[in-house]
LUMZANU-654640 format. One record per atom (N, C-alpha, C): residue in one letter; x, y, z. Coordinates in steps of 0.1 Angstrom, whole numbers, padded with zeros to 4 digits, always signed. Layout:
<sites>
AXYZ
...
</sites>
This chain:
<sites>
X+0720-0099+0440
X+0710-0103+0449
X+0709-0093+0461
X+0697-0090+0464
X+0695-0080+0475
X+0696-0087+0488
X+0698-0079+0499
X+0697-0084+0512
X+0683-0083+0518
X+0678-0093+0525
X+0665-0093+0530
X+0662-0080+0538
X+0671-0075+0545
X+0669-0063+0554
X+0666-0051+0546
X+0669-0051+0532
X+0667-0039+0524
X+0652-0038+0520
X+0644-0047+0523
X+0630-0047+0519
X+0622-0038+0529
X+0612-0031+0523
X+0603-0023+0531
X+0591-0031+0536
X+0582-0025+0542
X+0569-0031+0547
X+0572-0040+0559
X+0583-0038+0567
X+0586-0046+0579
X+0585-0060+0576
X+0594-0066+0569
X+0593-0080+0565
X+0593-0090+0577
X+0584-0100+0576
X+0583-0110+0586
X+0595-0119+0585
X+0602-0123+0596
X+0614-0131+0595
X+0612-0145+0602
X+0616-0155+0595
X+0615-0169+0600
X+0628-0176+0597
X+0630-0187+0602
X+0642-0195+0599
X+0638-0210+0597
X+0643-0216+0587
X+0641-0230+0583
X+0655-0236+0580
X+0656-0249+0581
X+0669-0255+0576
X+0669-0255+0561
X+0658-0258+0554
X+0658-0259+0540
X+0646-0252+0535
X+0647-0243+0525
X+0636-0238+0517
X+0636-0244+0504
X+0625-0251+0500
X+0623-0257+0487
X+0615-0248+0479
X+0620-0243+0468
X+0612-0234+0459
X+0607-0243+0447
X+0594-0244+0447
X+0587-0252+0436
X+0581-0265+0441
X+0568-0267+0438
X+0561-0279+0442
X+0557-0288+0430
X+0568-0291+0423
X+0566-0302+0412
X+0571-0315+0418
X+0573-0325+0410
X+0578-0338+0415
X+0591-0337+0422
X+0600-0328+0417
X+0613-0327+0424
X+0612-0321+0438
X+0605-0309+0439
X+0604-0302+0451
X+0596-0310+0462
X+0585-0316+0457
X+0577-0324+0467
X+0584-0336+0472
X+0592-0342+0463
X+0599-0354+0467
X+0610-0350+0477
X+0617-0340+0475
X+0627-0335+0484
X+0620-0331+0498
X+0609-0324+0497
X+0602-0321+0509
X+0597-0333+0517
X+0592-0343+0510
X+0588-0355+0517
X+0600-0363+0524
X+0611-0363+0517
X+0623-0370+0523
X+0627-0362+0535
X+0627-0349+0535
X+0631-0341+0546
X+0622-0342+0558
X+0609-0343+0555
X+0599-0345+0566
X+0601-0358+0572
X+0603-0368+0564
X+0605-0382+0570
X+0617-0382+0579
X+0627-0374+0577
X+0639-0373+0585
X+0638-0363+0596
X+0626-0357+0597
X+0624-0346+0608
X+0633-0334+0605
X+0636-0331+0593
X+0643-0319+0590
X+0634-0307+0587
X+0636-0296+0593
X+0627-0284+0592
X+0628-0278+0578
X+0617-0278+0571
X+0617-0272+0558
X+0603-0266+0554
X+0603-0258+0544
X+0591-0252+0539
X+0592-0253+0523
X+0580-0255+0517
X+0579-0256+0502
X+0572-0243+0498
X+0577-0236+0489
X+0570-0224+0483
X+0566-0227+0469
X+0554-0223+0465
X+0548-0225+0452
X+0540-0213+0448
X+0543-0209+0435
X+0536-0197+0430
X+0522-0200+0426
X+0519-0212+0422
X+0505-0216+0418
X+0497-0221+0429
X+0484-0224+0427
X+0475-0229+0437
X+0477-0244+0437
X+0472-0250+0448
X+0472-0265+0449
X+0464-0271+0438
X+0452-0266+0435
X+0444-0272+0425
X+0451-0271+0411
X+0458-0260+0409
X+0465-0259+0396
X+0476-0270+0394
X+0484-0272+0404
X+0495-0281+0402
X+0490-0296+0402
X+0478-0298+0408
X+0473-0312+0408
X+0465-0315+0395
X+0463-0305+0387
X+0455-0307+0374
X+0463-0304+0362
X+0475-0298+0363
X+0483-0293+0352
X+0487-0305+0343
X+0484-0306+0330
X+0488-0317+0322
X+0503-0317+0320
X+0509-0329+0323
X+0523-0330+0321
X+0526-0345+0318
X+0539-0348+0319
X+0544-0362+0315
X+0537-0373+0322
X+0539-0385+0317
X+0532-0396+0323
X+0540-0409+0324
X+0552-0409+0318
X+0561-0422+0318
X+0571-0421+0329
X+0570-0431+0338
X+0580-0432+0349
X+0588-0445+0348
X+0601-0444+0349
X+0609-0456+0347
X+0609-0464+0360
X+0612-0477+0358
X+0611-0487+0369
X+0620-0483+0381
X+0632-0479+0379
X+0641-0475+0390
X+0635-0463+0398
X+0628-0454+0391
X+0622-0442+0397
X+0611-0446+0406
X+0603-0456+0402
X+0592-0461+0410
X+0598-0468+0422
X+0608-0476+0420
X+0615-0482+0431
X+0620-0472+0441
X+0625-0461+0437
X+0630-0451+0446
X+0619-0445+0454
X+0607-0442+0447
X+0596-0437+0454
X+0590-0447+0464
X+0590-0459+0461
X+0585-0470+0470
X+0594-0471+0482
X+0607-0470+0480
X+0616-0471+0492
X+0614-0460+0502
X+0608-0448+0497
X+0606-0437+0505
X+0592-0435+0510
X+0584-0446+0507
X+0570-0446+0512
X+0561-0436+0504
X+0564-0434+0491
X+0557-0424+0483
X+0551-0430+0470
X+0549-0443+0470
X+0544-0450+0457
X+0532-0458+0459
X+0525-0457+0471
X+0514-0466+0473
X+0503-0465+0462
X+0499-0453+0460
X+0488-0450+0450
X+0493-0453+0436
X+0505-0450+0433
X+0511-0452+0420
X+0511-0467+0417
X+0516-0475+0427
X+0517-0490+0425
X+0503-0496+0422
X+0493-0491+0429
X+0480-0496+0428
X+0473-0492+0415
X+0476-0480+0409
X+0468-0475+0398
X+0476-0474+0385
X+0489-0474+0385
X+0496-0471+0373
X+0495-0483+0363
X+0495-0480+0350
X+0496-0490+0340
X+0511-0494+0338
X+0512-0507+0335
X+0526-0512+0332
X+0527-0515+0317
X+0537-0509+0311
X+0539-0510+0297
X+0552-0518+0295
X+0552-0528+0286
X+0563-0536+0283
X+0568-0536+0269
X+0561-0528+0260
X+0564-0528+0246
X+0560-0514+0240
X+0566-0511+0229
X+0561-0499+0221
X+0560-0504+0206
X+0555-0495+0198
X+0554-0499+0184
X+0559-0487+0175
X+0567-0490+0166
X+0572-0481+0156
X+0564-0483+0143
X+0560-0472+0136
X+0553-0473+0124
X+0561-0465+0114
X+0566-0471+0103
X+0573-0464+0092
X+0572-0472+0080
X+0573-0465+0069
X+0572-0472+0056
X+0559-0480+0054
X+0548-0475+0060
X+0535-0482+0059
X+0534-0495+0067
X+0544-0498+0075
X+0544-0511+0083
X+0544-0508+0098
X+0541-0519+0105
X+0541-0518+0120
X+0552-0527+0125
X+0560-0522+0135
X+0571-0530+0141
X+0570-0529+0156
X+0566-0540+0162
X+0565-0540+0177
X+0578-0542+0183
X+0581-0534+0193
X+0594-0535+0200
X+0592-0539+0215
X+0595-0551+0218
X+0592-0557+0231
X+0604-0555+0240
X+0605-0543+0247
X+0617-0540+0255
X+0618-0548+0268
X+0606-0553+0273
X+0607-0561+0285
X+0613-0575+0282
X+0610-0580+0270
X+0616-0593+0267
X+0631-0592+0265
X+0636-0580+0261
X+0650-0578+0259
X+0658-0575+0272
X+0651-0569+0282
X+0658-0564+0294
X+0652-0568+0307
X+0640-0574+0307
X+0633-0578+0320
X+0629-0565+0327
X+0628-0554+0321
X+0623-0542+0327
X+0611-0536+0320
X+0604-0527+0326
X+0592-0521+0320
X+0591-0507+0324
X+0581-0500+0318
X+0577-0486+0321
X+0564-0487+0330
X+0562-0476+0337
X+0549-0473+0343
X+0544-0461+0337
X+0531-0461+0334
X+0524-0449+0329
X+0515-0444+0340
X+0518-0432+0345
X+0511-0426+0356
X+0512-0411+0355
X+0502-0404+0350
X+0503-0390+0347
X+0508-0382+0359
X+0517-0372+0355
X+0523-0364+0365
X+0514-0357+0375
X+0502-0352+0370
X+0493-0346+0380
X+0489-0356+0391
X+0487-0369+0388
X+0484-0378+0398
X+0495-0380+0408
X+0508-0381+0403
X+0519-0382+0412
X+0520-0369+0421
X+0519-0358+0415
X+0519-0345+0423
X+0509-0345+0434
X+0496-0349+0430
X+0486-0350+0440
X+0489-0359+0451
X+0495-0371+0448
X+0500-0380+0459
X+0510-0374+0467
X+0520-0367+0461
X+0531-0362+0469
X+0527-0350+0478
X+0518-0342+0472
X+0512-0330+0481
X+0505-0336+0493
X+0496-0346+0490
X+0489-0352+0501
X+0498-0357+0512
X+0508-0365+0507
X+0517-0371+0517
X+0525-0360+0525
X+0530-0350+0518
X+0538-0340+0524
X+0529-0331+0534
X+0518-0326+0529
X+0510-0316+0536
X+0500-0322+0546
X+0493-0332+0541
X+0482-0338+0549
X+0486-0349+0558
X+0495-0358+0553
X+0499-0369+0562
X+0511-0366+0570
X+0522-0359+0565
X+0534-0357+0572
X+0534-0343+0578
X+0523-0335+0576
X+0522-0322+0582
X+0533-0312+0578
X+0537-0313+0565
X+0547-0304+0560
X+0542-0290+0557
X+0550-0280+0558
X+0547-0266+0556
X+0548-0263+0541
X+0537-0260+0534
X+0537-0257+0520
X+0528-0244+0518
X+0534-0235+0511
X+0527-0222+0509
X+0524-0219+0494
X+0512-0219+0491
X+0507-0218+0477
X+0505-0203+0474
X+0506-0200+0461
X+0502-0187+0456
X+0511-0176+0460
X+0524-0179+0464
X+0533-0169+0468
X+0537-0160+0456
X+0541-0148+0458
X+0545-0139+0447
X+0559-0133+0449
X+0565-0129+0438
X+0578-0122+0439
X+0588-0130+0447
X+0590-0142+0445
X+0600-0150+0452
X+0614-0145+0448
X+0622-0142+0458
X+0636-0137+0456
X+0646-0144+0465
X+0657-0147+0459
X+0668-0154+0467
X+0679-0144+0471
X+0684-0146+0483
X+0694-0136+0488
X+0706-0143+0494
X+0718-0137+0492
X+0730-0141+0500
X+0733-0156+0499
X+0732-0162+0487
X+0733-0176+0486
X+0747-0182+0489
X+0757-0173+0489
X+0771-0178+0493
X+0775-0176+0507
X+0766-0170+0515
X+0770-0167+0529
X+0758-0171+0539
X+0748-0163+0539
X+0737-0165+0549
X+0724-0165+0540
X+0720-0177+0534
X+0709-0177+0525
X+0696-0173+0531
X+0688-0167+0523
X+0674-0164+0526
X+0666-0164+0514
X+0653-0167+0515
X+0643-0166+0504
X+0632-0157+0509
X+0628-0147+0501
X+0617-0138+0505
X+0606-0139+0495
X+0594-0136+0499
X+0582-0137+0490
X+0571-0128+0495
X+0562-0124+0486
X+0551-0116+0490
X+0539-0125+0493
X+0532-0123+0505
X+0520-0130+0508
X+0509-0125+0499
X+0502-0133+0491
X+0492-0128+0481
X+0480-0122+0488
X+0478-0125+0500
X+0466-0120+0507
X+0468-0107+0514
X+0479-0106+0521
X+0482-0094+0529
X+0492-0084+0522
X+0499-0089+0512
X+0509-0081+0506
X+0522-0079+0514
X+0522-0086+0525
X+0534-0085+0534
X+0546-0094+0528
X+0558-0089+0530
X+0569-0096+0525
X+0574-0105+0537
X+0576-0118+0534
X+0581-0127+0544
X+0595-0131+0540
X+0604-0133+0550
X+0618-0137+0547
X+0620-0150+0555
X+0625-0159+0548
X+0628-0172+0553
X+0644-0174+0553
X+0650-0173+0564
X+0664-0175+0565
X+0666-0191+0566
X+0677-0195+0560
X+0679-0210+0559
X+0693-0214+0558
X+0696-0227+0558
X+0709-0232+0556
X+0711-0235+0541
X+0700-0240+0534
X+0701-0244+0521
X+0688-0240+0513
X+0689-0238+0500
X+0678-0236+0491
X+0678-0247+0481
X+0667-0253+0479
X+0665-0263+0469
X+0657-0257+0457
X+0664-0254+0446
X+0657-0248+0435
X+0651-0258+0426
X+0638-0260+0428
X+0630-0270+0421
X+0618-0264+0413
X+0620-0251+0408
X+0609-0244+0403
X+0609-0244+0387
X+0615-0253+0381
X+0613-0255+0367
X+0621-0246+0358
X+0618-0248+0345
X+0625-0240+0335
X+0623-0225+0335
X+0611-0221+0340
X+0608-0207+0340
X+0608-0201+0354
X+0615-0208+0363
X+0615-0203+0377
X+0626-0193+0379
X+0627-0189+0392
X+0636-0178+0396
X+0649-0183+0401
X+0650-0195+0405
X+0662-0200+0412
X+0675-0200+0403
X+0673-0205+0391
X+0685-0206+0382
X+0689-0191+0379
X+0680-0182+0377
X+0683-0169+0373
X+0690-0161+0385
X+0689-0167+0397
X+0695-0160+0408
X+0710-0162+0408
X+0715-0171+0400
X+0730-0173+0399
X+0736-0163+0390
X+0746-0156+0395
X+0753-0145+0388
X+0759-0150+0375
X+0759-0142+0365
X+0765-0145+0352
X+0779-0150+0354
X+0783-0160+0346
X+0797-0165+0347
X+0800-0175+0358
X+0791-0177+0367
X+0794-0186+0378
X+0790-0201+0375
X+0782-0203+0365
X+0780-0217+0360
X+0780-0216+0345
X+0782-0228+0339
X+0781-0229+0324
X+0767-0235+0321
X+0761-0229+0311
X+0748-0234+0306
X+0750-0238+0292
X+0749-0251+0289
X+0750-0257+0276
X+0736-0258+0270
X+0734-0254+0258
X+0721-0253+0252
X+0721-0260+0238
X+0710-0265+0234
X+0708-0271+0221
X+0694-0269+0216
X+0692-0265+0204
X+0679-0263+0198
X+0678-0273+0187
X+0667-0282+0187
X+0665-0292+0177
X+0660-0287+0164
X+0655-0274+0164
X+0650-0268+0152
X+0637-0273+0147
X+0630-0280+0156
X+0616-0285+0153
X+0607-0282+0165
X+0594-0285+0164
X+0585-0284+0175
X+0575-0295+0174
X+0569-0298+0186
X+0558-0308+0186
X+0545-0300+0190
X+0534-0304+0184
X+0521-0300+0188
X+0516-0310+0198
X+0515-0306+0211
X+0511-0315+0221
X+0496-0315+0223
X+0490-0326+0222
X+0475-0327+0222
X+0470-0337+0233
X+0459-0333+0239
X+0452-0342+0248
X+0438-0345+0241
X+0434-0357+0240
X+0422-0361+0234
X+0413-0368+0244
X+0400-0365+0244
X+0390-0372+0252
X+0386-0384+0244
X+0396-0394+0243
X+0394-0406+0235
X+0402-0417+0241
X+0396-0429+0242
X+0404-0441+0247
X+0416-0443+0238
X+0427-0449+0244
X+0439-0452+0236
X+0435-0461+0224
X+0442-0459+0213
X+0439-0467+0201
X+0449-0479+0200
X+0457-0481+0210
X+0466-0492+0210
X+0469-0496+0225
X+0474-0508+0227
X+0478-0512+0240
X+0492-0507+0244
X+0498-0500+0235
X+0512-0495+0238
X+0514-0481+0232
X+0526-0476+0235
X+0530-0463+0229
X+0533-0465+0214
X+0528-0456+0206
X+0531-0456+0191
X+0540-0445+0187
X+0549-0448+0179
X+0558-0438+0173
X+0557-0438+0158
X+0552-0428+0152
X+0551-0427+0137
X+0562-0419+0131
X+0570-0425+0123
X+0582-0419+0116
X+0578-0417+0101
X+0575-0405+0097
X+0568-0403+0085
X+0574-0391+0078
X+0574-0390+0064
X+0579-0379+0057
X+0572-0366+0061
X+0560-0366+0065
X+0552-0354+0070
X+0557-0349+0083
X+0564-0358+0091
X+0568-0354+0104
X+0565-0365+0114
X+0571-0364+0126
X+0569-0374+0136
X+0554-0373+0142
X+0549-0385+0147
X+0536-0385+0154
X+0538-0395+0165
X+0532-0392+0177
X+0532-0400+0188
X+0518-0402+0194
X+0517-0414+0200
X+0504-0418+0207
X+0508-0424+0221
X+0503-0418+0232
X+0506-0423+0245
X+0494-0423+0253
X+0490-0434+0259
X+0479-0435+0268
X+0481-0427+0280
X+0471-0420+0285
X+0472-0413+0298
X+0462-0420+0308
X+0451-0425+0303
X+0441-0431+0312
X+0432-0439+0302
X+0422-0447+0307
X+0413-0454+0298
X+0405-0445+0290
X+0404-0432+0294
X+0395-0423+0286
X+0403-0412+0279
X+0416-0410+0282
X+0423-0399+0277
X+0436-0404+0270
X+0439-0398+0259
X+0452-0401+0252
X+0460-0389+0248
X+0473-0390+0250
X+0482-0379+0246
X+0487-0382+0232
X+0486-0372+0223
X+0492-0373+0210
X+0502-0362+0208
X+0512-0364+0199
X+0521-0354+0194
X+0522-0354+0179
X+0523-0342+0174
X+0526-0341+0159
X+0537-0331+0157
X+0547-0335+0150
X+0558-0326+0146
X+0553-0314+0138
X+0558-0302+0141
X+0553-0290+0134
X+0564-0280+0134
X+0563-0269+0127
X+0574-0259+0127
X+0575-0252+0140
X+0587-0248+0145
X+0589-0240+0157
X+0580-0228+0156
X+0574-0224+0167
X+0566-0212+0168
X+0552-0213+0161
X+0548-0225+0157
X+0536-0227+0150
X+0524-0223+0159
X+0513-0218+0153
X+0501-0214+0160
X+0492-0226+0163
X+0490-0230+0175
X+0482-0242+0177
X+0468-0241+0172
X+0463-0228+0172
X+0449-0226+0167
X+0448-0228+0152
X+0459-0229+0145
X+0458-0232+0131
X+0456-0247+0128
X+0456-0255+0139
X+0454-0269+0138
X+0440-0272+0142
X+0431-0273+0132
X+0417-0276+0135
X+0415-0291+0139
X+0404-0294+0144
X+0401-0308+0147
X+0403-0317+0135
X+0398-0314+0124
X+0399-0322+0112
X+0414-0323+0107
X+0421-0312+0108
X+0435-0312+0104
X+0443-0321+0113
X+0441-0320+0126
X+0449-0328+0136
X+0446-0343+0133
X+0434-0347+0132
X+0431-0361+0131
X+0435-0366+0117
X+0434-0358+0107
X+0439-0362+0094
X+0454-0365+0094
X+0462-0356+0100
X+0476-0359+0101
X+0479-0371+0110
X+0472-0372+0121
X+0475-0384+0129
X+0472-0397+0122
X+0461-0397+0114
X+0458-0409+0107
X+0469-0412+0096
X+0474-0401+0090
X+0484-0403+0079
X+0497-0408+0085
X+0501-0401+0096
X+0515-0404+0101
X+0515-0417+0109
X+0504-0421+0115
X+0504-0433+0123
X+0497-0445+0115
X+0494-0442+0103
X+0488-0453+0095
X+0498-0464+0091
X+0493-0476+0091
X+0502-0488+0088
X+0493-0500+0084
X+0498-0509+0076
X+0491-0520+0072
X+0486-0528+0084
X+0473-0531+0084
X+0467-0539+0095
X+0465-0532+0108
X+0468-0519+0108
X+0466-0511+0121
X+0451-0508+0122
X+0445-0509+0134
X+0431-0505+0136
X+0430-0490+0135
X+0419-0485+0132
X+0417-0470+0131
X+0419-0463+0144
X+0423-0451+0144
X+0424-0443+0156
X+0410-0440+0162
X+0409-0441+0175
X+0397-0436+0182
X+0397-0421+0184
X+0389-0414+0177
X+0390-0400+0177
X+0381-0394+0189
X+0384-0382+0193
X+0376-0376+0204
X+0379-0361+0204
X+0373-0354+0213
X+0374-0339+0214
X+0388-0336+0219
X+0395-0326+0213
X+0408-0322+0218
X+0406-0311+0229
X+0412-0315+0240
X+0411-0306+0252
X+0423-0297+0254
X+0434-0301+0247
X+0446-0293+0249
X+0454-0293+0235
X+0459-0281+0232
X+0467-0279+0220
X+0478-0269+0224
X+0491-0274+0225
X+0502-0265+0228
X+0513-0269+0219
X+0521-0259+0215
X+0533-0261+0207
X+0545-0260+0216
X+0553-0271+0215
X+0565-0272+0223
X+0577-0272+0214
X+0585-0261+0215
X+0597-0260+0208
X+0607-0270+0214
X+0614-0278+0206
X+0623-0288+0211
X+0637-0283+0214
X+0640-0280+0226
X+0653-0276+0230
X+0657-0282+0243
X+0670-0281+0246
X+0676-0287+0258
X+0686-0277+0264
X+0688-0278+0277
X+0699-0271+0283
X+0704-0279+0296
X+0716-0277+0300
X+0722-0283+0312
X+0730-0272+0319
X+0728-0271+0332
X+0735-0262+0340
X+0746-0270+0347
X+0759-0265+0346
X+0770-0271+0352
X+0779-0261+0360
X+0781-0263+0373
X+0775-0274+0381
X+0761-0270+0385
X+0754-0279+0391
X+0740-0277+0395
X+0739-0271+0409
X+0750-0265+0413
X+0751-0259+0427
X+0758-0245+0426
X+0753-0236+0433
X+0759-0223+0435
X+0758-0219+0450
X+0769-0218+0457
X+0768-0215+0471
X+0760-0226+0478
X+0749-0221+0484
X+0740-0231+0492
X+0727-0233+0484
X+0727-0230+0471
X+0716-0233+0463
X+0719-0245+0455
X+0710-0255+0455
X+0711-0267+0448
X+0699-0268+0438
X+0702-0269+0426
X+0692-0270+0415
X+0687-0285+0414
X+0675-0287+0410
X+0670-0300+0408
X+0659-0299+0397
X+0657-0310+0389
X+0647-0310+0379
X+0650-0300+0368
X+0639-0295+0362
X+0641-0286+0350
X+0648-0273+0354
X+0649-0269+0366
X+0657-0257+0370
X+0672-0259+0366
X+0676-0272+0367
X+0690-0275+0364
X+0693-0281+0351
X+0683-0286+0344
X+0685-0292+0331
X+0671-0294+0325
X+0670-0291+0312
X+0658-0294+0305
X+0661-0304+0293
X+0653-0314+0293
X+0654-0324+0283
X+0641-0324+0275
X+0642-0321+0262
X+0630-0321+0254
X+0622-0334+0255
X+0609-0334+0254
X+0601-0346+0257
X+0603-0357+0247
X+0613-0357+0239
X+0615-0366+0228
X+0616-0380+0234
X+0623-0382+0245
X+0626-0395+0251
X+0618-0397+0264
X+0609-0388+0268
X+0601-0389+0280
X+0610-0391+0292
X+0621-0383+0294
X+0630-0384+0305
X+0629-0373+0315
X+0622-0362+0313
X+0622-0351+0322
X+0618-0354+0336
X+0606-0361+0338
X+0602-0363+0352
X+0611-0373+0359
X+0616-0383+0351
X+0625-0392+0357
X+0638-0386+0362
X+0643-0377+0354
X+0655-0369+0359
X+0652-0361+0371
X+0640-0355+0371
X+0637-0347+0383
X+0636-0356+0396
X+0631-0368+0394
X+0630-0377+0406
X+0644-0381+0410
X+0653-0384+0400
X+0666-0388+0403
X+0674-0377+0411
X+0673-0365+0407
X+0678-0353+0414
X+0673-0353+0428
X+0660-0354+0429
X+0653-0353+0442
X+0657-0363+0452
X+0659-0376+0447
X+0663-0386+0456
X+0677-0383+0462
X+0686-0379+0453
X+0700-0375+0457
X+0700-0363+0466
X+0693-0353+0463
X+0693-0340+0471
X+0686-0342+0484
X+0674-0348+0484
X+0667-0351+0497
X+0676-0359+0506
X+0681-0370+0501
X+0690-0378+0510
X+0702-0371+0515
X+0708-0363+0506
X+0720-0356+0510
X+0717-0345+0521
X+0706-0338+0519
X+0703-0328+0529
X+0699-0334+0542
X+0692-0345+0541
X+0689-0353+0554
X+0701-0358+0561
X+0711-0363+0553
X+0723-0368+0559
X+0731-0356+0566
X+0731-0345+0559
X+0738-0333+0565
X+0731-0329+0579
X+0718-0328+0578
X+0711-0323+0590
X+0710-0333+0602
X+0710-0346+0599
X+0709-0356+0610
X+0722-0362+0614
X+0732-0363+0605
X+0744-0370+0608
X+0757-0361+0606
X+0755-0349+0601
X+0766-0340+0598
X+0775-0345+0587
X+0769-0354+0578
X+0776-0360+0567
X+0774-0352+0554
X+0784-0346+0549
X+0783-0337+0537
X+0787-0344+0524
X+0789-0357+0525
X+0794-0364+0513
X+0784-0363+0501
X+0771-0365+0504
X+0761-0364+0494
X+0760-0350+0488
X+0761-0340+0496
X+0760-0326+0491
X+0772-0323+0482
X+0784-0328+0486
X+0796-0325+0479
X+0796-0332+0465
X+0790-0343+0464
X+0790-0351+0452
X+0777-0350+0444
X+0768-0341+0449
X+0755-0340+0443
X+0755-0337+0428
X+0761-0326+0424
X+0761-0322+0410
X+0767-0332+0401
X+0778-0338+0405
X+0785-0348+0396
X+0776-0360+0395
X+0770-0365+0406
X+0761-0376+0405
X+0749-0374+0396
X+0743-0362+0397
X+0731-0359+0389
X+0735-0358+0374
X+0746-0351+0371
X+0750-0348+0357
X+0754-0361+0349
X+0758-0371+0356
X+0761-0384+0349
X+0749-0389+0342
X+0738-0389+0349
X+0725-0394+0343
X+0720-0384+0334
X+0721-0371+0337
X+0715-0360+0328
X+0722-0361+0314
X+0735-0362+0314
X+0741-0362+0301
X+0739-0375+0293
X+0737-0386+0300
X+0734-0399+0294
X+0720-0398+0288
X+0711-0392+0294
X+0697-0390+0289
X+0697-0380+0278
X+0705-0370+0279
X+0705-0360+0268
X+0711-0366+0255
X+0721-0375+0257
X+0726-0381+0245
X+0716-0390+0238
X+0709-0398+0246
X+0698-0407+0240
X+0687-0399+0234
X+0683-0388+0240
X+0673-0379+0234
X+0678-0374+0221
X+0690-0370+0220
X+0696-0364+0207
X+0696-0376+0197
X+0700-0387+0201
X+0700-0399+0191
X+0686-0402+0186
X+0676-0402+0196
X+0662-0405+0192
X+0656-0394+0183
X+0660-0382+0186
X+0655-0371+0177
X+0659-0373+0163
X+0671-0378+0161
X+0675-0381+0147
X+0667-0392+0140
X+0663-0402+0148
X+0654-0412+0143
X+0640-0407+0140
X+0635-0399+0149
X+0621-0395+0148
X+0620-0384+0136
X+0629-0375+0135
X+0627-0364+0127
X+0635-0364+0114
X+0645-0373+0112
X+0653-0373+0100
X+0645-0375+0088
X+0635-0384+0088
X+0628-0387+0076
X+0621-0374+0071
X+0617-0365+0079
X+0610-0353+0075
X+0619-0341+0074
X+0632-0343+0074
X+0641-0332+0074
X+0642-0325+0060
X+0638-0332+0050
X+0640-0327+0036
X+0654-0330+0031
X+0663-0336+0039
X+0676-0340+0035
X+0676-0355+0032
X+0678-0359+0020
X+0678-0374+0017
X+0688-0382+0024
X+0700-0376+0027
X+0710-0383+0035
X+0705-0386+0049
X+0700-0376+0056
X+0695-0377+0069
X+0683-0387+0070
X+0675-0386+0060
X+0663-0395+0059
X+0668-0410+0058
X+0678-0412+0049
X+0683-0426+0047
X+0690-0431+0060
X+0698-0423+0066
X+0705-0428+0078
X+0696-0430+0090
X+0685-0422+0091
X+0675-0423+0102
X+0668-0436+0100
X+0664-0440+0088
X+0657-0452+0086
X+0666-0464+0088
X+0679-0463+0085
X+0688-0473+0087
X+0690-0476+0102
X+0690-0466+0110
X+0691-0468+0125
X+0678-0475+0130
X+0667-0471+0125
X+0654-0477+0129
X+0653-0491+0125
X+0657-0494+0113
X+0656-0508+0108
X+0666-0517+0116
X+0677-0512+0121
X+0687-0520+0128
X+0681-0525+0141
X+0671-0518+0147
X+0665-0523+0159
X+0657-0536+0157
X+0654-0538+0145
X+0646-0550+0142
X+0654-0561+0134
X+0667-0559+0133
X+0675-0569+0126
X+0687-0573+0135
X+0690-0566+0146
X+0701-0569+0154
X+0696-0569+0169
X+0697-0581+0175
X+0693-0581+0189
X+0702-0573+0198
X+0715-0572+0195
X+0724-0564+0203
X+0721-0550+0202
X+0718-0545+0190
X+0713-0531+0188
X+0700-0528+0196
X+0691-0538+0194
X+0678-0536+0201
X+0679-0536+0216
X+0688-0544+0222
X+0690-0545+0236
X+0696-0532+0241
X+0706-0527+0234
X+0712-0514+0238
X+0702-0503+0238
X+0694-0502+0228
X+0684-0492+0226
X+0674-0493+0238
X+0669-0506+0241
X+0659-0508+0251
X+0665-0504+0265
X+0677-0506+0268
X+0683-0502+0280
X+0683-0487+0282
X+0686-0480+0271
X+0686-0465+0272
X+0671-0460+0273
X+0663-0466+0265
X+0649-0462+0265
X+0642-0463+0279
X+0646-0474+0286
X+0641-0476+0299
X+0649-0470+0311
X+0660-0463+0307
X+0669-0458+0318
X+0676-0469+0326
X+0677-0481+0320
X+0683-0492+0327
X+0698-0493+0325
X+0703-0486+0315
X+0717-0486+0312
X+0725-0479+0323
X+0736-0484+0327
X+0744-0477+0337
X+0750-0465+0332
X+0749-0454+0340
X+0755-0441+0337
X+0768-0439+0345
X+0779-0437+0339
X+0791-0435+0346
X+0800-0425+0340
</sites>
């Protein structure tokens, strides 16, 4: 890492208590918590405000996460507009099996697309709480993280390099950001896993075809149906890693969705124009510890969970609650307990969710693996959910994030 003084073009120097890199759910939640506690901070984001408020992303939020947002005054719009889901449906062997997880656990999911949550959080941070957020910054670089931290960036308008000296850096810039890469080799362990499959992620201008999430477990591959709004539906289709999304024509997509989600008595899918087609290779990683010097990672910068179990945004919010509260406690009370225990507290839930995602991947993808043994055991796991209340309850608790992580 370079020292800020080594930069040319007479860098502009400022000081903040916390620099938050990245304006996704994690970074904006941390920023809002700090603003509420009157802690001096700035949020840096490489994209525009319009981009982050419209970028298609996840939409399932767990009940505990909504409760955490509500406790911090960040859930008014979500509470008023989100859909509440209490059940999902598995389709396999040509049959439909409804899984009522609320009946088993008294908990439910909220469906609220991430762009709407980001819009709410930006508005609260920048427009309501007067937070400092800088969009479109370039060449973000971290310096001296173990001694006198600073973050520098290029102003996209003037080309001037700005340097922000700080006490702490919150690395919330996602899987492709710069904060994790600023950690020297050998200072943290990065555990990785590749599932060996991919999902074709689709957005359709079509009303949902069911009142709940659908999971199709089929020899052709997994298929998923998730409502995003009354007019838009998210679909997934299992495909080979590195597949070309352009090879999936409108007719091919809808043909495979009908095949993989087909079941006796199921209404036909409501088709519509496909507005997004992306191939997502299914892989995971976890950084241990999620701290280096005065850099604290949160969200996908510290761990990536494949979207198999819809856990990514929830983990990001969990990290942000812990980190925001810990930084606020340090700045206002001189209490470092939260900072010292941050990584351990995050990783308990991270590994719990990774394990469930790995388990669920076996159920979703085993039937299409080409291995008769894996196919047989995958279907046995799935059938157990509908023959054993104990197995169903345990699954529902993990599915909802309601199981205790210790």
